[in-house]
C-alpha positions as CSV (number, residue, x, y, z in Angstrom):
1,X,17.9,15.9,3.4
2,X,18.1,12.4,4.8
3,X,15.3,10.0,4.1
4,X,14.2,9.8,7.7
5,X,14.0,13.6,8.0
6,X,11.3,13.6,5.3
7,X,8.8,12.2,8.0
8,X,8.7,15.8,9.4
9,X,7.8,17.4,6.2
10,X,4.3,19.0,6.2
11,X,3.2,17.0,3.1
12,X,0.7,14.1,3.0
13,X,2.5,12.5,0.1
14,X,6.0,12.8,1.4
15,X,5.2,11.4,4.9
16,X,3.7,8.1,3.7
17,X,6.6,7.6,1.3
18,X,8.9,7.4,4.3
19,X,7.0,4.3,5.3
20,X,5.8,2.9,2.0
21,X,8.3,4.3,-0.5
22,X,10.5,1.3,-1.3
23,X,9.6,-1.7,-3.6
24,X,10.0,-4.3,-0.9
25,X,7.4,-2.7,1.4
26,X,4.9,-2.4,-1.3
27,X,5.5,-6.0,-2.4
28,X,5.1,-7.3,1.2
29,X,1.8,-5.5,1.2
30,X,0.8,-7.0,-2.1
31,X,1.5,-10.5,-0.7
32,X,-0.3,-9.6,2.5
33,X,-3.4,-8.7,0.5
34,X,-3.0,-12.1,-1.3
35,X,-3.2,-13.9,2.0
36,X,0.5,-14.4,2.9
37,X,0.9,-14.2,6.7
38,X,4.1,-16.0,7.8
39,X,7.6,-14.7,7.7
40,X,8.9,-17.7,5.8
41,X,6.1,-17.4,3.2
42,X,7.0,-13.7,2.6
43,X,10.7,-14.7,2.4
44,X,10.0,-17.5,-0.2
45,X,7.7,-15.3,-2.3
46,X,10.1,-12.3,-2.3
47,X,13.5,-13.8,-2.3
48,X,15.0,-11.0,-0.3
49,X,17.4,-11.3,2.6
50,X,15.9,-12.2,6.0
51,X,17.3,-9.1,7.5
52,X,15.8,-6.7,4.9
53,X,12.4,-8.5,5.2
54,X,12.5,-8.3,9.0
55,X,13.3,-4.6,8.7
56,X,10.4,-3.9,6.4
57,X,8.0,-6.0,8.5
58,X,9.1,-4.2,11.7
59,X,8.5,-0.8,10.0
60,X,4.9,-1.9,9.0
61,X,4.4,-3.1,12.6
62,X,5.7,0.1,14.1
63,X,3.3,2.2,12.0
64,X,0.3,0.0,12.8
65,X,-0.1,-1.3,9.2
66,X,0.5,-4.9,10.2
67,X,-0.1,-6.6,13.5
68,X,1.7,-9.7,14.7
69,X,-0.4,-12.4,16.3
70,X,-0.5,-16.1,17.1
71,X,-1.7,-18.2,14.3
72,X,-5.1,-19.9,14.8
73,X,-3.4,-23.3,14.2
74,X,0.1,-24.2,15.2
75,X,2.8,-22.4,17.2
76,X,3.4,-19.8,14.5
77,X,3.0,-16.1,14.5
78,X,1.3,-14.3,11.6
79,X,1.4,-10.8,10.2
80,X,-2.1,-9.5,9.6
81,X,-3.2,-6.3,8.0
82,X,-4.9,-3.8,10.3
83,X,-7.7,-1.5,9.2
84,X,-4.9,1.1,8.6
85,X,-3.2,-1.5,6.4
86,X,-6.4,-2.3,4.5
87,X,-6.7,1.4,3.6
88,X,-3.5,1.0,1.5
89,X,-5.3,-1.2,-1.0
90,X,-6.4,1.6,-3.3
91,X,-2.8,2.8,-3.5
92,X,-1.7,-0.7,-4.8
93,X,-4.7,-0.8,-7.2
94,X,-3.7,2.6,-8.6
95,X,-0.2,1.3,-9.2
96,X,-1.7,-1.8,-10.8
97,X,-3.9,0.4,-13.1
98,X,-0.9,2.4,-14.2
99,X,1.1,-0.8,-14.8
100,X,-1.7,-2.4,-16.8
101,X,-2.0,0.7,-19.0
102,X,1.7,1.4,-19.7
103,X,3.7,-1.8,-18.9
104,X,1.5,-4.7,-20.0
105,X,1.4,-4.7,-23.8
106,X,-0.2,-8.2,-23.9
107,X,-2.8,-7.1,-21.4
108,X,-3.2,-7.3,-17.6
109,X,-1.4,-10.4,-16.1
110,X,-4.0,-10.5,-13.4
111,X,-7.6,-9.4,-13.4
112,X,-9.1,-8.1,-10.2
113,X,-12.8,-9.0,-10.2
114,X,-15.7,-7.8,-8.0
115,X,-16.9,-11.0,-6.3
116,X,-20.5,-9.9,-6.4
117,X,-20.9,-9.1,-10.1
118,X,-17.5,-10.1,-11.7
119,X,-16.9,-6.5,-12.9
120,X,-13.3,-5.3,-12.9
121,X,-12.0,-3.3,-9.9
122,X,-10.7,0.1,-10.9
123,X,-9.4,3.1,-8.9
124,X,-11.2,6.4,-9.3
125,X,-10.4,9.8,-8.1
126,X,-13.5,11.8,-7.5
127,X,-14.8,15.1,-6.0
128,X,-16.3,14.6,-2.6
129,X,-18.9,17.3,-3.3
130,X,-20.2,16.7,-6.8
131,X,-18.9,13.2,-7.5
132,X,-17.2,14.1,-10.8
133,X,-14.2,12.0,-11.8
134,X,-11.0,14.0,-11.5
135,X,-7.6,14.1,-13.2
136,X,-4.5,16.1,-12.2
137,X,-5.5,19.1,-14.3
138,X,-8.9,19.3,-12.4
139,X,-7.3,19.7,-8.9
140,X,-5.6,22.7,-7.4
141,X,-3.7,22.2,-4.1
142,X,-4.1,24.8,-1.4
143,X,-2.8,25.2,2.1
144,X,-4.7,23.0,4.6
145,X,-5.0,23.2,8.4
146,X,-1.8,21.1,9.0
147,X,0.3,23.6,7.0
148,X,-1.4,26.6,8.4
149,X,-0.8,25.4,11.9
150,X,2.9,25.4,11.3
């Protein structure tokens, strides 16, 4: 199966991977959350080819994750996260949590602090009914309306 054909799979994990599933896209988003907005700034930060960067930015634009707009100052255009883009933040933080746990023997290289109380930001999977924290062994997938409709 070709990568693009995966977009038609009735799976809410597979479909987003078609859009987000390569390292450059996730790194572009990481820098967007850090305030990078201009093409040349992304290019400098990432060190990838201009064509590959433009391809990834275009995909994020096409899917409504970024929007391109005129900069407040100057004649530049900026890439800004949309609300849909902002909803990707917990995914990046979950990857960060895993990386800090398993790939940072000296400790986290960056701490993400809550601005109001200075506590550390953490991702948490919880039940929407009882609020219990969940792990993979606590969850059982079952067919949803999107699969049943097929």
